[in-house]
HTML snippet that shows the backbone in 3Dmol.js (N, CA, C, O; Angstrom):
<script src="https://3Dmol.org/build/3Dmol-min.js"></script>
<div id="view" style="width:600px;height:400px;position:relative"></div>
<script>
const pdb = `
ATOM      1  N   MET A   1      90.045 108.195 101.208  1.00  0.00           N
ATOM      2  CA  MET A   1      90.055 107.524  99.931  1.00  0.00           C
ATOM      3  C   MET A   1      90.336 108.561  98.855  1.00  0.00           C
ATOM      4  O   MET A   1      89.617 109.555  98.755  1.00  0.00           O
ATOM      5  N   PRO A   2      91.352 108.350  98.063  1.00  0.00           N
ATOM      6  CA  PRO A   2      91.674 109.339  97.037  1.00  0.00           C
ATOM      7  C   PRO A   2      90.621 109.391  95.929  1.00  0.00           C
ATOM      8  O   PRO A   2      89.897 108.422  95.696  1.00  0.00           O
ATOM      9  N   ALA A   3      90.549 110.524  95.260  1.00  0.00           N
ATOM     10  CA  ALA A   3      89.647 110.671  94.126  1.00  0.00           C
ATOM     11  C   ALA A   3      90.411 110.656  92.804  1.00  0.00           C
ATOM     12  O   ALA A   3      89.798 110.585  91.739  1.00  0.00           O
ATOM     13  N   HIS A   4      91.732 110.721  92.860  1.00  0.00           N
ATOM     14  CA  HIS A   4      92.566 110.796  91.661  1.00  0.00           C
ATOM     15  C   HIS A   4      92.764 109.409  91.068  1.00  0.00           C
ATOM     16  O   HIS A   4      92.886 108.426  91.799  1.00  0.00           O
ATOM     17  N   GLU A   5      92.797 109.331  89.727  1.00  0.00           N
ATOM     18  CA  GLU A   5      92.870 108.028  89.044  1.00  0.00           C
ATOM     19  C   GLU A   5      94.166 107.258  89.318  1.00  0.00           C
ATOM     20  O   GLU A   5      94.145 106.028  89.338  1.00  0.00           O
ATOM     21  N   ILE A   6      95.283 107.944  89.529  1.00  0.00           N
ATOM     22  CA  ILE A   6      96.546 107.223  89.749  1.00  0.00           C
ATOM     23  C   ILE A   6      96.538 106.450  91.073  1.00  0.00           C
ATOM     24  O   ILE A   6      96.777 105.242  91.057  1.00  0.00           O
ATOM     25  N   PRO A   7      96.272 107.097  92.224  1.00  0.00           N
ATOM     26  CA  PRO A   7      96.241 106.294  93.453  1.00  0.00           C
ATOM     27  C   PRO A   7      95.113 105.267  93.462  1.00  0.00           C
ATOM     28  O   PRO A   7      95.251 104.207  94.072  1.00  0.00           O
ATOM     29  N   LEU A   8      94.001 105.565  92.796  1.00  0.00           N
ATOM     30  CA  LEU A   8      92.925 104.577  92.730  1.00  0.00           C
ATOM     31  C   LEU A   8      93.380 103.331  91.968  1.00  0.00           C
ATOM     32  O   LEU A   8      93.046 102.214  92.362  1.00  0.00           O
ATOM     33  N   GLU A   9      94.128 103.507  90.898  1.00  0.00           N
ATOM     34  CA  GLU A   9      94.650 102.363  90.145  1.00  0.00           C
ATOM     35  C   GLU A   9      95.674 101.592  90.968  1.00  0.00           C
ATOM     36  O   GLU A   9      95.694 100.362  90.943  1.00  0.00           O
ATOM     37  N   ILE A  10      96.520 102.307  91.692  1.00  0.00           N
ATOM     38  CA  ILE A  10      97.487 101.634  92.570  1.00  0.00           C
ATOM     39  C   ILE A  10      96.750 100.804  93.612  1.00  0.00           C
ATOM     40  O   ILE A  10      97.118  99.653  93.851  1.00  0.00           O
ATOM     41  N   LEU A  11      95.722 101.360  94.236  1.00  0.00           N
ATOM     42  CA  LEU A  11      94.943 100.624  95.243  1.00  0.00           C
ATOM     43  C   LEU A  11      94.236  99.414  94.641  1.00  0.00           C
ATOM     44  O   LEU A  11      94.132  98.368  95.281  1.00  0.00           O
ATOM     45  N   LYS A  12      93.752  99.559  93.414  1.00  0.00           N
ATOM     46  CA  LYS A  12      93.095  98.441  92.740  1.00  0.00           C
ATOM     47  C   LYS A  12      94.070  97.275  92.570  1.00  0.00           C
ATOM     48  O   LYS A  12      93.690  96.112  92.706  1.00  0.00           O
ATOM     49  N   ARG A  13      95.320  97.596  92.275  1.00  0.00           N
ATOM     50  CA  ARG A  13      96.325  96.566  92.020  1.00  0.00           C
ATOM     51  C   ARG A  13      96.948  96.005  93.297  1.00  0.00           C
ATOM     52  O   ARG A  13      97.389  94.856  93.311  1.00  0.00           O
ATOM     53  N   THR A  14      96.992  96.804  94.378  1.00  0.00           N
ATOM     54  CA  THR A  14      97.682  96.374  95.593  1.00  0.00           C
ATOM     55  C   THR A  14      96.755  95.985  96.728  1.00  0.00           C
ATOM     56  O   THR A  14      97.124  95.164  97.567  1.00  0.00           O
ATOM     57  N   GLY A  15      95.570  96.551  96.773  1.00  0.00           N
ATOM     58  CA  GLY A  15      94.718  96.425  97.947  1.00  0.00           C
ATOM     59  C   GLY A  15      95.004  97.591  98.886  1.00  0.00           C
ATOM     60  O   GLY A  15      95.757  98.498  98.531  1.00  0.00           O
ATOM     61  N   PRO A  16      94.411  97.578 100.085  1.00  0.00           N
ATOM     62  CA  PRO A  16      94.554  98.706 101.015  1.00  0.00           C
ATOM     63  C   PRO A  16      96.012  99.013 101.357  1.00  0.00           C
ATOM     64  O   PRO A  16      96.835  98.107 101.494  1.00  0.00           O
ATOM     65  N   LEU A  17      96.313 100.291 101.489  1.00  0.00           N
ATOM     66  CA  LEU A  17      97.648 100.756 101.861  1.00  0.00           C
ATOM     67  C   LEU A  17      97.531 101.799 102.961  1.00  0.00           C
ATOM     68  O   LEU A  17      96.564 102.559 103.004  1.00  0.00           O
ATOM     69  N   ALA A  18      98.508 101.834 103.841  1.00  0.00           N
ATOM     70  CA  ALA A  18      98.653 102.925 104.805  1.00  0.00           C
ATOM     71  C   ALA A  18      99.850 103.735 104.336  1.00  0.00           C
ATOM     72  O   ALA A  18     100.955 103.206 104.222  1.00  0.00           O
ATOM     73  N   CYS A  19      99.637 105.004 104.066  1.00  0.00           N
ATOM     74  CA  CYS A  19     100.696 105.832 103.490  1.00  0.00           C
ATOM     75  C   CYS A  19     100.910 107.079 104.334  1.00  0.00           C
ATOM     76  O   CYS A  19      99.949 107.704 104.783  1.00  0.00           O
ATOM     77  N   PRO A  20     102.171 107.441 104.551  1.00  0.00           N
ATOM     78  CA  PRO A  20     102.446 108.673 105.284  1.00  0.00           C
ATOM     79  C   PRO A  20     102.238 109.890 104.391  1.00  0.00           C
ATOM     80  O   PRO A  20     102.085 109.769 103.175  1.00  0.00           O
ATOM     81  N   SER A  21     102.237 111.039 105.004  1.00  0.00           N
ATOM     82  CA  SER A  21     102.164 112.281 104.239  1.00  0.00           C
ATOM     83  C   SER A  21     103.433 112.444 103.423  1.00  0.00           C
ATOM     84  O   SER A  21     104.465 111.853 103.738  1.00  0.00           O
ATOM     85  N   ALA A  22     103.353 113.242 102.383  1.00  0.00           N
ATOM     86  CA  ALA A  22     104.499 113.465 101.503  1.00  0.00           C
ATOM     87  C   ALA A  22     105.268 114.711 101.922  1.00  0.00           C
ATOM     88  O   ALA A  22     105.693 115.504 101.082  1.00  0.00           O
ATOM     89  N   ASN A  23     105.442 114.873 103.238  1.00  0.00           N
ATOM     90  CA  ASN A  23     106.237 115.979 103.756  1.00  0.00           C
ATOM     91  C   ASN A  23     106.794 115.589 105.119  1.00  0.00           C
ATOM     92  O   ASN A  23     106.288 114.675 105.771  1.00  0.00           O
ATOM     93  N   LEU A  24     107.838 116.289 105.540  1.00  0.00           N
ATOM     94  CA  LEU A  24     108.393 116.056 106.873  1.00  0.00           C
ATOM     95  C   LEU A  24     107.423 116.578 107.917  1.00  0.00           C
ATOM     96  O   LEU A  24     106.703 117.544 107.666  1.00  0.00           O
ATOM     97  N   SER A  25     107.396 115.955 109.082  1.00  0.00           N
ATOM     98  CA  SER A  25     106.500 116.355 110.156  1.00  0.00           C
ATOM     99  C   SER A  25     106.665 117.839 110.459  1.00  0.00           C
ATOM    100  O   SER A  25     107.778 118.331 110.647  1.00  0.00           O
ATOM    101  N   GLY A  26     105.551 118.533 110.503  1.00  0.00           N
ATOM    102  CA  GLY A  26     105.570 119.958 110.794  1.00  0.00           C
ATOM    103  C   GLY A  26     105.844 120.834 109.589  1.00  0.00           C
ATOM    104  O   GLY A  26     105.780 122.060 109.678  1.00  0.00           O
ATOM    105  N   GLY A  27     106.150 120.207 108.458  1.00  0.00           N
ATOM    106  CA  GLY A  27     106.444 120.970 107.251  1.00  0.00           C
ATOM    107  C   GLY A  27     105.181 121.438 106.563  1.00  0.00           C
ATOM    108  O   GLY A  27     104.075 121.020 106.906  1.00  0.00           O
ATOM    109  N   GLU A  28     105.359 122.303 105.593  1.00  0.00           N
ATOM    110  CA  GLU A  28     104.237 122.804 104.814  1.00  0.00           C
ATOM    111  C   GLU A  28     103.632 121.673 103.992  1.00  0.00           C
ATOM    112  O   GLU A  28     104.353 120.814 103.484  1.00  0.00           O
ATOM    113  N   GLU A  29     102.307 121.674 103.862  1.00  0.00           N
ATOM    114  CA  GLU A  29     101.623 120.642 103.084  1.00  0.00           C
ATOM    115  C   GLU A  29     101.945 120.826 101.605  1.00  0.00           C
ATOM    116  O   GLU A  29     101.702 121.901 101.056  1.00  0.00           O
ATOM    117  N   PRO A  30     102.485 119.803 100.952  1.00  0.00           N
ATOM    118  CA  PRO A  30     102.822 119.930  99.534  1.00  0.00           C
ATOM    119  C   PRO A  30     101.571 119.900  98.662  1.00  0.00           C
ATOM    120  O   PRO A  30     100.598 119.215  98.978  1.00  0.00           O
ATOM    121  N   THR A  31     101.608 120.653  97.557  1.00  0.00           N
ATOM    122  CA  THR A  31     100.500 120.633  96.609  1.00  0.00           C
ATOM    123  C   THR A  31     100.968 120.248  95.210  1.00  0.00           C
ATOM    124  O   THR A  31     100.175 120.229  94.269  1.00  0.00           O
ATOM    125  N   SER A  32     102.268 119.938  95.075  1.00  0.00           N
ATOM    126  CA  SER A  32     102.806 119.519  93.780  1.00  0.00           C
ATOM    127  C   SER A  32     104.001 118.592  94.006  1.00  0.00           C
ATOM    128  O   SER A  32     104.533 118.506  95.112  1.00  0.00           O
ATOM    129  N   ALA A  33     104.410 117.906  92.948  1.00  0.00           N
ATOM    130  CA  ALA A  33     105.581 117.034  93.022  1.00  0.00           C
ATOM    131  C   ALA A  33     106.826 117.851  93.352  1.00  0.00           C
ATOM    132  O   ALA A  33     107.691 117.380  94.090  1.00  0.00           O
ATOM    133  N   ASP A  34     106.930 119.061  92.821  1.00  0.00           N
ATOM    134  CA  ASP A  34     108.075 119.918  93.127  1.00  0.00           C
ATOM    135  C   ASP A  34     108.164 120.223  94.620  1.00  0.00           C
ATOM    136  O   ASP A  34     109.255 120.242  95.190  1.00  0.00           O
ATOM    137  N   ASP A  35     106.999 120.465  95.257  1.00  0.00           N
ATOM    138  CA  ASP A  35     106.978 120.706  96.707  1.00  0.00           C
ATOM    139  C   ASP A  35     107.517 119.493  97.463  1.00  0.00           C
ATOM    140  O   ASP A  35     108.299 119.634  98.402  1.00  0.00           O
ATOM    141  N   VAL A  36     107.094 118.307  97.046  1.00  0.00           N
ATOM    142  CA  VAL A  36     107.538 117.071  97.701  1.00  0.00           C
ATOM    143  C   VAL A  36     109.042 116.909  97.544  1.00  0.00           C
ATOM    144  O   VAL A  36     109.737 116.599  98.512  1.00  0.00           O
ATOM    145  N   LEU A  37     109.544 117.112  96.347  1.00  0.00           N
ATOM    146  CA  LEU A  37     110.980 116.962  96.105  1.00  0.00           C
ATOM    147  C   LEU A  37     111.806 117.954  96.918  1.00  0.00           C
ATOM    148  O   LEU A  37     112.876 117.608  97.417  1.00  0.00           O
ATOM    149  N   ARG A  38     111.317 119.181  97.055  1.00  0.00           N
ATOM    150  CA  ARG A  38     112.040 120.171  97.865  1.00  0.00           C
ATOM    151  C   ARG A  38     112.147 119.705  99.317  1.00  0.00           C
ATOM    152  O   ARG A  38     113.183 119.885  99.957  1.00  0.00           O
ATOM    153  N   ASP A  39     111.077 119.108  99.829  1.00  0.00           N
ATOM    154  CA  ASP A  39     111.035 118.699 101.235  1.00  0.00           C
ATOM    155  C   ASP A  39     111.728 117.348 101.460  1.00  0.00           C
ATOM    156  O   ASP A  39     112.420 117.173 102.463  1.00  0.00           O
ATOM    157  N   LEU A  40     111.550 116.406 100.551  1.00  0.00           N
ATOM    158  CA  LEU A  40     112.016 115.031 100.769  1.00  0.00           C
ATOM    159  C   LEU A  40     113.159 114.624  99.842  1.00  0.00           C
ATOM    160  O   LEU A  40     113.436 113.433  99.699  1.00  0.00           O
ATOM    161  N   ASN A  41     113.816 115.575  99.220  1.00  0.00           N
ATOM    162  CA  ASN A  41     114.893 115.260  98.291  1.00  0.00           C
ATOM    163  C   ASN A  41     115.902 114.304  98.928  1.00  0.00           C
ATOM    164  O   ASN A  41     116.339 114.516 100.060  1.00  0.00           O
ATOM    165  N   ASN A  42     116.265 113.260  98.200  1.00  0.00           N
ATOM    166  CA  ASN A  42     117.210 112.218  98.641  1.00  0.00           C
ATOM    167  C   ASN A  42     116.677 111.354  99.787  1.00  0.00           C
ATOM    168  O   ASN A  42     117.440 110.589 100.377  1.00  0.00           O
ATOM    169  N   LYS A  43     115.393 111.457 100.112  1.00  0.00           N
ATOM    170  CA  LYS A  43     114.803 110.639 101.165  1.00  0.00           C
ATOM    171  C   LYS A  43     113.756 109.667 100.619  1.00  0.00           C
ATOM    172  O   LYS A  43     113.208 108.859 101.369  1.00  0.00           O
ATOM    173  N   ILE A  44     113.479 109.744  99.321  1.00  0.00           N
ATOM    174  CA  ILE A  44     112.484 108.870  98.703  1.00  0.00           C
ATOM    175  C   ILE A  44     113.083 108.205  97.470  1.00  0.00           C
ATOM    176  O   ILE A  44     113.978 108.754  96.828  1.00  0.00           O
ATOM    177  N   ASP A  45     112.580 107.017  97.149  1.00  0.00           N
ATOM    178  CA  ASP A  45     113.086 106.273  95.993  1.00  0.00           C
ATOM    179  C   ASP A  45     112.310 106.565  94.717  1.00  0.00           C
ATOM    180  O   ASP A  45     112.852 106.445  93.618  1.00  0.00           O
ATOM    181  N   ILE A  46     111.050 106.946  94.857  1.00  0.00           N
ATOM    182  CA  ILE A  46     110.209 107.160  93.679  1.00  0.00           C
ATOM    183  C   ILE A  46     109.166 108.225  93.997  1.00  0.00           C
ATOM    184  O   ILE A  46     108.723 108.364  95.137  1.00  0.00           O
ATOM    185  N   LEU A  47     108.789 108.964  92.978  1.00  0.00           N
ATOM    186  CA  LEU A  47     107.728 109.961  93.101  1.00  0.00           C
ATOM    187  C   LEU A  47     106.843 109.831  91.872  1.00  0.00           C
ATOM    188  O   LEU A  47     107.328 109.903  90.743  1.00  0.00           O
ATOM    189  N   ILE A  48     105.562 109.643  92.085  1.00  0.00           N
ATOM    190  CA  ILE A  48     104.603 109.577  90.981  1.00  0.00           C
ATOM    191  C   ILE A  48     103.902 110.931  90.928  1.00  0.00           C
ATOM    192  O   ILE A  48     103.207 111.318  91.868  1.00  0.00           O
ATOM    193  N   ASP A  49     104.090 111.644  89.823  1.00  0.00           N
ATOM    194  CA  ASP A  49     103.544 112.982  89.681  1.00  0.00           C
ATOM    195  C   ASP A  49     102.190 112.916  88.992  1.00  0.00           C
ATOM    196  O   ASP A  49     102.105 112.645  87.794  1.00  0.00           O
ATOM    197  N   GLY A  50     101.139 113.164  89.754  1.00  0.00           N
ATOM    198  CA  GLY A  50      99.787 113.178  89.210  1.00  0.00           C
ATOM    199  C   GLY A  50      99.258 114.585  89.016  1.00  0.00           C
ATOM    200  O   GLY A  50      98.062 114.777  88.797  1.00  0.00           O
ATOM    201  N   GLY A  51     100.149 115.576  89.095  1.00  0.00           N
ATOM    202  CA  GLY A  51      99.724 116.966  88.950  1.00  0.00           C
ATOM    203  C   GLY A  51      99.473 117.613  90.296  1.00  0.00           C
ATOM    204  O   GLY A  51      99.567 116.966  91.339  1.00  0.00           O
ATOM    205  N   LYS A  52      99.152 118.895  90.263  1.00  0.00           N
ATOM    206  CA  LYS A  52      98.886 119.639  91.502  1.00  0.00           C
ATOM    207  C   LYS A  52      97.635 119.098  92.189  1.00  0.00           C
ATOM    208  O   LYS A  52      96.716 118.611  91.530  1.00  0.00           O
ATOM    209  N   THR A  53      97.610 119.187  93.515  1.00  0.00           N
ATOM    210  CA  THR A  53      96.445 118.743  94.270  1.00  0.00           C
ATOM    211  C   THR A  53      95.285 119.708  94.071  1.00  0.00           C
ATOM    212  O   THR A  53      95.481 120.894  93.808  1.00  0.00           O
ATOM    213  N   GLU A  54      94.092 119.184  94.200  1.00  0.00           N
ATOM    214  CA  GLU A  54      92.893 120.016  94.067  1.00  0.00           C
ATOM    215  C   GLU A  54      92.703 120.890  95.302  1.00  0.00           C
ATOM    216  O   GLU A  54      92.281 122.042  95.204  1.00  0.00           O
ATOM    217  N   PHE A  55      93.022 120.322  96.470  1.00  0.00           N
ATOM    218  CA  PHE A  55      92.832 121.029  97.742  1.00  0.00           C
ATOM    219  C   PHE A  55      94.177 121.428  98.313  1.00  0.00           C
ATOM    220  O   PHE A  55      95.179 120.758  98.065  1.00  0.00           O
ATOM    221  N   LYS A  56      94.212 122.491  99.060  1.00  0.00           N
ATOM    222  CA  LYS A  56      95.454 122.955  99.678  1.00  0.00           C
ATOM    223  C   LYS A  56      95.500 122.612 101.161  1.00  0.00           C
ATOM    224  O   LYS A  56      96.360 123.111 101.886  1.00  0.00           O
ATOM    225  N   ILE A  57      94.582 121.765 101.615  1.00  0.00           N
ATOM    226  CA  ILE A  57      94.576 121.336 103.013  1.00  0.00           C
ATOM    227  C   ILE A  57      94.732 119.822 103.056  1.00  0.00           C
ATOM    228  O   ILE A  57      94.407 119.144 102.082  1.00  0.00           O
ATOM    229  N   PRO A  58      95.226 119.278 104.175  1.00  0.00           N
ATOM    230  CA  PRO A  58      95.452 117.836 104.255  1.00  0.00           C
ATOM    231  C   PRO A  58      94.150 117.046 104.301  1.00  0.00           C
ATOM    232  O   PRO A  58      93.071 117.604 104.503  1.00  0.00           O
ATOM    233  N   SER A  59      94.272 115.752 104.111  1.00  0.00           N
ATOM    234  CA  SER A  59      93.123 114.849 104.172  1.00  0.00           C
ATOM    235  C   SER A  59      92.612 114.719 105.598  1.00  0.00           C
ATOM    236  O   SER A  59      93.364 114.871 106.561  1.00  0.00           O
ATOM    237  N   THR A  60      91.334 114.439 105.713  1.00  0.00           N
ATOM    238  CA  THR A  60      90.754 114.095 107.004  1.00  0.00           C
ATOM    239  C   THR A  60      91.169 112.669 107.332  1.00  0.00           C
ATOM    240  O   THR A  60      91.099 111.787 106.477  1.00  0.00           O
ATOM    241  N   ILE A  61      91.604 112.440 108.570  1.00  0.00           N
ATOM    242  CA  ILE A  61      91.984 111.094 108.998  1.00  0.00           C
ATOM    243  C   ILE A  61      91.051 110.665 110.121  1.00  0.00           C
ATOM    244  O   ILE A  61      90.872 111.378 111.108  1.00  0.00           O
ATOM    245  N   ILE A  62      90.451 109.469 109.949  1.00  0.00           N
ATOM    246  CA  ILE A  62      89.490 108.948 110.921  1.00  0.00           C
ATOM    247  C   ILE A  62      89.966 107.587 111.406  1.00  0.00           C
ATOM    248  O   ILE A  62      90.319 106.723 110.602  1.00  0.00           O
ATOM    249  N   ASP A  63      89.977 107.397 112.722  1.00  0.00           N
ATOM    250  CA  ASP A  63      90.302 106.099 113.315  1.00  0.00           C
ATOM    251  C   ASP A  63      89.011 105.288 113.383  1.00  0.00           C
ATOM    252  O   ASP A  63      88.163 105.528 114.241  1.00  0.00           O
ATOM    253  N   LEU A  64      88.870 104.328 112.475  1.00  0.00           N
ATOM    254  CA  LEU A  64      87.661 103.504 112.442  1.00  0.00           C
ATOM    255  C   LEU A  64      87.731 102.317 113.393  1.00  0.00           C
ATOM    256  O   LEU A  64      86.776 101.546 113.490  1.00  0.00           O
ATOM    257  N   THR A  65      88.864 102.159 114.105  1.00  0.00           N
ATOM    258  CA  THR A  65      88.956 101.088 115.109  1.00  0.00           C
ATOM    259  C   THR A  65      88.378 101.554 116.435  1.00  0.00           C
ATOM    260  O   THR A  65      88.101 100.728 117.305  1.00  0.00           O
ATOM    261  N   ALA A  66      88.191 102.856 116.611  1.00  0.00           N
ATOM    262  CA  ALA A  66      87.612 103.402 117.835  1.00  0.00           C
ATOM    263  C   ALA A  66      86.091 103.321 117.755  1.00  0.00           C
ATOM    264  O   ALA A  66      85.515 103.342 116.667  1.00  0.00           O
ATOM    265  N   VAL A  67      85.445 103.229 118.920  1.00  0.00           N
ATOM    266  CA  VAL A  67      83.986 103.193 118.980  1.00  0.00           C
ATOM    267  C   VAL A  67      83.533 104.309 119.915  1.00  0.00           C
ATOM    268  O   VAL A  67      83.788 104.236 121.117  1.00  0.00           O
ATOM    269  N   PRO A  68      82.863 105.344 119.392  1.00  0.00           N
ATOM    270  CA  PRO A  68      82.609 105.602 117.981  1.00  0.00           C
ATOM    271  C   PRO A  68      83.898 106.024 117.266  1.00  0.00           C
ATOM    272  O   PRO A  68      84.887 106.344 117.925  1.00  0.00           O
ATOM    273  N   PRO A  69      83.899 106.028 115.934  1.00  0.00           N
ATOM    274  CA  PRO A  69      85.082 106.454 115.205  1.00  0.00           C
ATOM    275  C   PRO A  69      85.536 107.844 115.656  1.00  0.00           C
ATOM    276  O   PRO A  69      84.719 108.678 116.046  1.00  0.00           O
ATOM    277  N   LYS A  70      86.852 108.084 115.599  1.00  0.00           N
ATOM    278  CA  LYS A  70      87.413 109.347 116.087  1.00  0.00           C
ATOM    279  C   LYS A  70      88.164 110.054 114.962  1.00  0.00           C
ATOM    280  O   LYS A  70      88.974 109.445 114.264  1.00  0.00           O
ATOM    281  N   ILE A  71      87.886 111.344 114.797  1.00  0.00           N
ATOM    282  CA  ILE A  71      88.610 112.147 113.821  1.00  0.00           C
ATOM    283  C   ILE A  71      89.966 112.499 114.423  1.00  0.00           C
ATOM    284  O   ILE A  71      90.050 113.183 115.443  1.00  0.00           O
ATOM    285  N   LEU A  72      91.028 112.020 113.774  1.00  0.00           N
ATOM    286  CA  LEU A  72      92.382 112.278 114.249  1.00  0.00           C
ATOM    287  C   LEU A  72      92.954 113.560 113.666  1.00  0.00           C
ATOM    288  O   LEU A  72      93.753 114.237 114.312  1.00  0.00           O
ATOM    289  N   ARG A  73      92.543 113.898 112.435  1.00  0.00           N
ATOM    290  CA  ARG A  73      92.985 115.137 111.805  1.00  0.00           C
ATOM    291  C   ARG A  73      91.859 115.649 110.920  1.00  0.00           C
ATOM    292  O   ARG A  73      91.355 114.937 110.052  1.00  0.00           O
ATOM    293  N   HIS A  74      91.478 116.897 111.159  1.00  0.00           N
ATOM    294  CA  HIS A  74      90.464 117.527 110.313  1.00  0.00           C
ATOM    295  C   HIS A  74      91.099 117.937 108.991  1.00  0.00           C
ATOM    296  O   HIS A  74      92.242 118.391 108.952  1.00  0.00           O
ATOM    297  N   GLY A  75      90.354 117.772 107.924  1.00  0.00           N
ATOM    298  CA  GLY A  75      90.853 118.122 106.602  1.00  0.00           C
ATOM    299  C   GLY A  75      89.744 118.706 105.763  1.00  0.00           C
ATOM    300  O   GLY A  75      88.935 119.503 106.239  1.00  0.00           O
ATOM    301  N   GLY A  76      89.714 118.296 104.499  1.00  0.00           N
ATOM    302  CA  GLY A  76      88.777 118.866 103.546  1.00  0.00           C
ATOM    303  C   GLY A  76      87.349 118.366 103.646  1.00  0.00           C
ATOM    304  O   GLY A  76      86.460 118.934 103.013  1.00  0.00           O
ATOM    305  N   THR A  77      87.103 117.324 104.420  1.00  0.00           N
ATOM    306  CA  THR A  77      85.751 116.785 104.542  1.00  0.00           C
ATOM    307  C   THR A  77      85.099 117.299 105.813  1.00  0.00           C
ATOM    308  O   THR A  77      85.639 117.125 106.905  1.00  0.00           O
ATOM    309  N   ASP A  78      83.948 117.926 105.678  1.00  0.00           N
ATOM    310  CA  ASP A  78      83.208 118.491 106.797  1.00  0.00           C
ATOM    311  C   ASP A  78      82.703 117.393 107.736  1.00  0.00           C
ATOM    312  O   ASP A  78      82.286 116.327 107.282  1.00  0.00           O
ATOM    313  N   VAL A  79      82.740 117.653 109.027  1.00  0.00           N
ATOM    314  CA  VAL A  79      82.303 116.678 110.037  1.00  0.00           C
ATOM    315  C   VAL A  79      80.858 116.251 109.798  1.00  0.00           C
ATOM    316  O   VAL A  79      80.529 115.079 109.978  1.00  0.00           O
ATOM    317  N   MET A  80      79.997 117.171 109.398  1.00  0.00           N
ATOM    318  CA  MET A  80      78.588 116.821 109.164  1.00  0.00           C
ATOM    319  C   MET A  80      78.465 115.831 108.004  1.00  0.00           C
ATOM    320  O   MET A  80      77.624 114.933 108.053  1.00  0.00           O
ATOM    321  N   GLU A  81      79.288 115.978 106.966  1.00  0.00           N
ATOM    322  CA  GLU A  81      79.276 115.037 105.846  1.00  0.00           C
ATOM    323  C   GLU A  81      79.737 113.660 106.309  1.00  0.00           C
ATOM    324  O   GLU A  81      79.175 112.644 105.900  1.00  0.00           O
ATOM    325  N   ILE A  82      80.753 113.627 107.157  1.00  0.00           N
ATOM    326  CA  ILE A  82      81.240 112.353 107.706  1.00  0.00           C
ATOM    327  C   ILE A  82      80.132 111.678 108.508  1.00  0.00           C
ATOM    328  O   ILE A  82      79.906 110.476 108.367  1.00  0.00           O
ATOM    329  N   ARG A  83      79.449 112.437 109.339  1.00  0.00           N
ATOM    330  CA  ARG A  83      78.370 111.876 110.172  1.00  0.00           C
ATOM    331  C   ARG A  83      77.212 111.353 109.321  1.00  0.00           C
ATOM    332  O   ARG A  83      76.565 110.378 109.702  1.00  0.00           O
ATOM    333  N   LYS A  84      76.943 111.979 108.187  1.00  0.00           N
ATOM    334  CA  LYS A  84      75.892 111.478 107.295  1.00  0.00           C
ATOM    335  C   LYS A  84      76.231 110.083 106.776  1.00  0.00           C
ATOM    336  O   LYS A  84      75.337 109.274 106.526  1.00  0.00           O
ATOM    337  N   ILE A  85      77.537 109.803 106.615  1.00  0.00           N
ATOM    338  CA  ILE A  85      77.966 108.538 106.037  1.00  0.00           C
ATOM    339  C   ILE A  85      78.194 107.461 107.091  1.00  0.00           C
ATOM    340  O   ILE A  85      77.731 106.332 106.931  1.00  0.00           O
ATOM    341  N   ILE A  86      78.909 107.801 108.177  1.00  0.00           N
ATOM    342  CA  ILE A  86      79.259 106.745 109.138  1.00  0.00           C
ATOM    343  C   ILE A  86      78.590 106.915 110.506  1.00  0.00           C
ATOM    344  O   ILE A  86      78.816 106.100 111.400  1.00  0.00           O
ATOM    345  N   GLY A  87      77.784 107.944 110.684  1.00  0.00           N
ATOM    346  CA  GLY A  87      77.111 108.130 111.973  1.00  0.00           C
ATOM    347  C   GLY A  87      77.972 108.924 112.929  1.00  0.00           C
ATOM    348  O   GLY A  87      78.752 109.781 112.512  1.00  0.00           O
ATOM    349  N   ASP A  88      77.831 108.639 114.209  1.00  0.00           N
ATOM    350  CA  ASP A  88      78.499 109.406 115.252  1.00  0.00           C
ATOM    351  C   ASP A  88      80.015 109.271 115.153  1.00  0.00           C
ATOM    352  O   ASP A  88      80.539 108.180 114.932  1.00  0.00           O
ATOM    353  N   VAL A  89      80.707 110.390 115.318  1.00  0.00           N
ATOM    354  CA  VAL A  89      82.167 110.423 115.406  1.00  0.00           C
ATOM    355  C   VAL A  89      82.546 111.369 116.535  1.00  0.00           C
ATOM    356  O   VAL A  89      81.813 112.305 116.852  1.00  0.00           O
ATOM    357  N   THR A  90      83.700 111.110 117.135  1.00  0.00           N
ATOM    358  CA  THR A  90      84.220 112.043 118.131  1.00  0.00           C
ATOM    359  C   THR A  90      85.330 112.843 117.476  1.00  0.00           C
ATOM    360  O   THR A  90      85.912 112.442 116.469  1.00  0.00           O
ATOM    361  N   GLU A  91      85.603 113.995 118.089  1.00  0.00           N
ATOM    362  CA  GLU A  91      86.648 114.878 117.531  1.00  0.00           C
ATOM    363  C   GLU A  91      87.765 115.052 118.520  1.00  0.00           C
ATOM    364  O   GLU A  91      88.734 115.757 118.238  1.00  0.00           O
TER     365      GLU A  91
END
`;
const viewer = $3Dmol.createViewer("view");
viewer.addModel(pdb, "pdb");
viewer.setStyle({}, {cartoon: {color: "spectrum"}});
viewer.zoomTo();
viewer.render();
</script>
């Protein structure tokens, strides 16, 4: 779940979204709109620039359809913090 006001407003207006990363697979994680444009130039129709990212690591991705939930990609959220909120998770 994003903490930035722009994606939160988009989610408020659209409802849940599944969004890919803003870089090509295996590419460097972008931290600014300029990084995204360098990687995805001519491959995207629109870019909303909300400024540089706070973190330089990707988001944590959790599969909540699995029982127990499974961490698919480790990111900025510590596993212990996740367990405090949703209980047992596999890695």
